[in-house]
N, C-alpha and C positions, 0 to 999 in steps of 0.2 A: 719391599719398602720398609725402612727401619721405622721403629716406633719408640717415641720418647714419651714416657708417662711420668706424671707427678701425682703422688698420692698425698692427700691432705686428710687428717683427722676430721671426722664429722663434727667435732665440737669446735674445730677451728675453721671450717670452710666459710662461714658467713663472715668472720673476721677478715679473712684473706680477700674474699670477693668485695667487701666493703671498702678495703684499704685500696685495691687496684682500681675500683670504681671512682673513688674520690681522687687519687693521684693521677688518674688519666682522664678526668672531666667527664664521667659518665653522667648522662642525663635521665632522670627518672620519667620526664614526659618528653614528648617529642611533637613537632607540628602535625596537625591532623592532615594526612594526604588527601582527604575526601571533603575537606571543608575548612572552616575556621576554627580557631582554638587549638587544643593540644590533646593528646591521648597518651596513655601509659605506654612507656617504651616497650615495644614488643620483643626487644632483645634483653634478655635476662642478664643480671649481673655475672652470673657464671658463664654464659656464652661470650659476654663482653670481656671477662678476664681471660678466657681462652684465646680470643682474638688478639688481645694484647700481647700475650705470651708468644703467640705464633709470629706476630709483627716483630717483636724483639729479636727472636731468633733470626728471622729473615734479614732484618736490618744490620745485625752484627755480622752475618755471614757475608753480606753484600760489602760492608766496609772493610772486612778482612781481605776480600777478594780484590777489591780496588787497590788497597794499600800493597797487597802482594804483587799485583800487576805492575804497579809503578816501580817497586823494588826490582822486579825482574827486568823491566825495560831499562832502568838505570844501570844494572849488572850488564845487560846486553851491550849497551852503548860503551861502557867501561872496558868491556872485553875486546872491542874493536877500535876503540879510540887511539890506542897506541900502534895500530897497524898501518897508519897512513905513510905512504912512501913519498918523499919529496926528491924529484929528480929534475930532469931537464925538461919536464913537461910532456914528452912524447908518449908516455905511458899513462898519463892522467886523463880521464874522460870528464870534462865539465858538463854539468846539467844546470839549466836555467829553471828556477823555481819562483813561482809567484805564490806567496803564502799569506794567510790571514789567521789570526788567533783571536780568541776571546779576550776582552780586556782584563778579567781577573786572572787569566793565565799567561799574561805578558812577560812577567818575571821568569816563569818557568821555560818559556821559549826563548827568551833572550839568552838564558843560560845554554840552551840547546844550540842556538846559533853561534855562540862563542866556541863551541866544540866542533860543529859541522861546517861552519862558514865564518871563521874568525874575521872580526872587523865588521860583520854585519849585525843588525839588530831589528827588531819590530818597532820601527820608529814612525810609520805612516798612520796618523790617526784617522779612524774611519767611524761613520755611523750611518744610519738609515736616511737621516735627513741631510747630512753633510754639515750638520751643526754640533758644537759641543754639547754635552760631553761625549768623548769617544767610548764606543762600546766594543770596538774591535781595533787591532792595530795590524798593519801589513808590512811585509818585507819582500824585497826582490833580491835574490841571491843566486850565486853560482857555486855548485858543490861538486865534489869528486865522486868517483864511483864508490870508494870506501864510506864517504859521508852519506851517500844515498842508502847504502846497506844499513848504516846506523839508524837512519831515519825510519826505514821499513822495519827494522827490529823494534824501534820504539812503538810503532804503530801496531805491530803484531802483538805485543804484550800489553796493549790497552793504554799505552802512555799519552795517546793523543785524545784521551776521554777523561771525564770527571763525572763519577756518579751516573754513568751512562750518557752523558752529554758530550757530543763532539766539540772539542776545543781548538782544533787545527784543522785548516782547509787549505789544500795547495794544488796546484797544476804544475806538472813537469813538462817542460818544453825542449825542443830540440834547439841547440844553441845556434845552428847554422840557418834553419829555415823558420825558427820561432813557432813551429807547429806543436800544438798540445799533443803529447804522446801518452800521458797518463794523469789521472786526477783521482783524489780520495773524496771528491764531492759527488753525491748521489744525483745522477741525471746530467751530469756535465758531459757534453759531447767533445770528444778529442778528434783530432784529424785536422783541424783548421788552424789558422794562424791566431795566436793567442798573446795578449798582453794583460797587465794589471786590470786595466779597465774592464775587460772581458770577464775576469774573475770577479770583480766588484759587481757587475751587473747581474752575474748568476747568484750572487750572495744578497742582491738588493741592498748594496752598501754603496756610500759615496765618500771620497776623500774630504776631510774637514779642511776648510780654508781654500779650497780650489774652485 
């Protein structure tokens, strides 16, 4: 295991600990866990400063890796986006997808839809109650084999998550039988006939205005 050490002169240590304690809301007293009132904070300023520095490092590594995953996913899509073959349709395998995204990620996935399923967008407003405001948006699209590969690449590189939170849910169905053959939703059972309502029930969502 690598070790990262920071050395501070003894005459400066109290200044450093006081500064970090002040800037990150250190409390000199905390609620008494055994009764009323407060007690002196059992965590010293030195230990508190150590935890802040470790948290700083952890958070910045996390932010870097999330951003890199997004860039890698974008590069993967860009690398395959130009390889779509338009012919007589005999060599194209369509897949039916029922998709749901979180509201804050709507623009991101509309941009994705413009690439993998031109003419489609996440335009079905959804919420847990079936009332405004929308917390999610849905889409029903047919995409080709190449587009399916782009979606899988996006998922592989973490492009369907943000800060560890899944932002896109979908079920892929056979276009002839409407049978669900794959889903990225934990616990979703494939092998049965599926439609958008089935997906919404699994996510505990309702279409607004219906």
